[in-house]
C-alpha positions in Angstrom: -32.7 17.9 132.5 -32.2 21.4 131.5 -33.2 24.7 133.0 -35.9 26.3 130.9 -36.1 29.8 132.2 -34.1 32.6 130.7 -30.9 33.2 132.7 -32.3 31.9 136.1 -30.8 33.7 139.0 -30.1 31.6 142.1 -28.9 34.4 144.3 -32.2 34.6 146.0 -32.2 30.9 147.0 -30.4 29.6 150.0 -28.4 26.9 148.2 -27.1 25.4 151.4 -30.6 24.7 152.6 -31.8 23.6 149.2 -28.9 21.1 148.9 -29.8 19.7 152.4 -33.2 18.6 151.0 -33.6 15.0 149.9 -32.8 14.3 146.2 -35.0 12.7 143.7 -34.2 10.6 140.7 -36.8 11.1 137.9 -37.9 7.8 136.3 -37.6 7.8 132.5 -41.4 7.6 132.1 -42.0 10.7 134.3 -41.7 14.3 133.3 -41.5 17.7 135.0 -43.7 20.7 134.6 -42.2 24.1 133.7 -41.0 26.0 136.8 -43.4 28.1 138.7 -46.1 27.1 141.2 -46.9 30.6 142.4 -48.9 33.7 142.0 -47.5 37.1 141.1 -47.9 38.2 144.7 -44.8 36.2 145.6 -41.7 38.5 145.6 -38.9 38.2 143.2 -36.7 35.2 143.4 -39.1 33.4 145.8 -38.6 29.6 145.7 -42.1 29.1 144.4 -41.0 30.4 141.0 -38.6 27.4 140.8 -41.0 24.7 141.8 -42.0 21.9 139.4 -44.5 19.2 139.5 -43.7 15.6 138.8 -46.0 13.9 136.3 -46.4 10.3 135.0 -48.2 9.3 131.9 -51.6 10.0 133.5 -50.8 13.1 135.5 -49.6 13.6 139.1 -48.5 10.4 140.7 -49.2 9.5 144.3 -45.8 7.7 144.8 -43.8 10.6 143.3 -43.0 13.9 145.1 -45.5 16.6 144.4 -43.0 19.4 144.0 -39.3 19.5 143.3 -36.7 22.2 142.5 -34.2 21.5 139.8 -30.8 23.0 140.3 -27.7 22.1 138.3 -29.2 18.9 137.1 -30.3 17.7 140.6 -33.9 17.5 141.7 -34.5 18.4 145.4 -37.8 17.2 147.0 -40.1 19.8 148.5 -43.0 17.3 148.9 -43.8 17.5 152.5 -45.4 20.9 152.0 -48.7 19.8 150.5 -51.1 22.5 151.4 -50.4 25.9 149.8 -50.0 27.6 153.2 -47.7 24.9 154.4 -45.8 25.1 151.1 -45.3 28.8 151.4 -44.2 28.4 155.0 -41.9 25.6 154.1 -40.3 27.5 151.3 -39.6 30.6 153.4 -36.2 29.3 154.8 -35.0 28.8 151.2 -35.6 32.5 150.2 -33.0 35.2 150.4 -34.8 38.5 149.9 -33.4 41.2 147.6 -33.2 44.8 148.9 -36.4 46.8 148.5 -34.7 49.1 146.1 -33.3 46.3 143.9 -34.5 46.5 140.3 -36.3 43.2 140.5 -38.1 44.2 143.7 -39.1 47.5 142.2 -40.4 45.7 139.1 -42.4 43.3 141.3 -43.9 46.2 143.2 -44.7 48.0 139.9 -46.6 44.9 138.7 -48.5 44.8 142.0 -49.5 48.5 141.7 -50.2 48.0 137.9 -52.7 45.2 138.9 -54.1 47.6 141.5 -54.6 50.2 138.8 -56.5 47.8 136.5 -58.7 46.1 139.0 -59.0 47.9 142.3 -60.9 51.2 142.7 -61.6 51.2 146.4 -59.2 53.0 148.8 -59.4 50.2 151.4 -58.1 47.8 148.7 -55.1 50.1 148.1 -54.0 49.3 151.7 -54.4 45.6 151.0 -51.8 46.0 148.2 -49.5 47.9 150.6 -50.0 45.1 153.2 -49.1 42.5 150.6 -45.8 44.2 149.9 -45.2 44.8 153.6 -45.6 41.0 154.2 -42.2 40.6 152.6 -40.8 44.2 153.0 -42.2 45.7 156.2 -40.5 49.0 155.5 -42.6 49.6 152.3 -44.5 52.9 152.3 -47.4 53.6 150.0 -46.3 55.0 146.6 -49.0 57.5 146.0 -47.7 58.3 142.5 -48.2 54.7 141.5 -51.7 54.7 142.9 -52.8 57.8 141.1 -50.9 56.9 137.9 -50.4 53.1 137.9 -47.1 52.0 136.2 -47.2 49.9 133.1 -46.7 46.3 134.1 -43.0 45.5 133.6 -43.5 41.9 132.6 -42.5 38.9 134.7 -38.8 38.8 134.2 -38.3 39.7 137.9 -39.6 36.4 139.0 -36.5 34.3 138.4 -34.3 36.2 136.0 -31.2 38.2 137.1 -32.1 41.0 134.7 -34.7 42.3 132.3 -34.1 40.4 129.0 -33.2 42.2 125.8 -36.0 42.0 123.1 -33.8 39.6 121.0 -33.6 37.2 124.0 -37.4 36.9 124.5 -39.0 33.8 123.2 -41.0 34.3 120.0 
């Protein structure tokens, strides 16, 4: 089993807690989804970007774990968190937040504000976006410049990559 994301960065994952989770051996007839069971509202390096589903020949299997994380060729079971709210709550202990001024965090915030600029035109919704960022970074203050002149979306490299990829590294 190989990692499929470009240079995945595990510095945001509490590996001690991850390795304490039960392991799973994938049967030959089963397969894994690509990593990422999340929404862009999750901050950079959140464990949800590393989650995979386990599939059989006919889709999800009741006997198999719903979600696993693959790290260094080992699958760790995250199955007990079935509902999305429970899953998010269950993944929280695995996440090691980056600093608010880290390039990945800034890129994430830019993507949130870029979304704001494309779809939200109501001032009260602006504060929803600020609240979303504050959920993970309570010290965040509204960046008025980004509201008035939304940044271009920086792509999604910040989700699980350690750095922005060079153009020649991007998949065709």
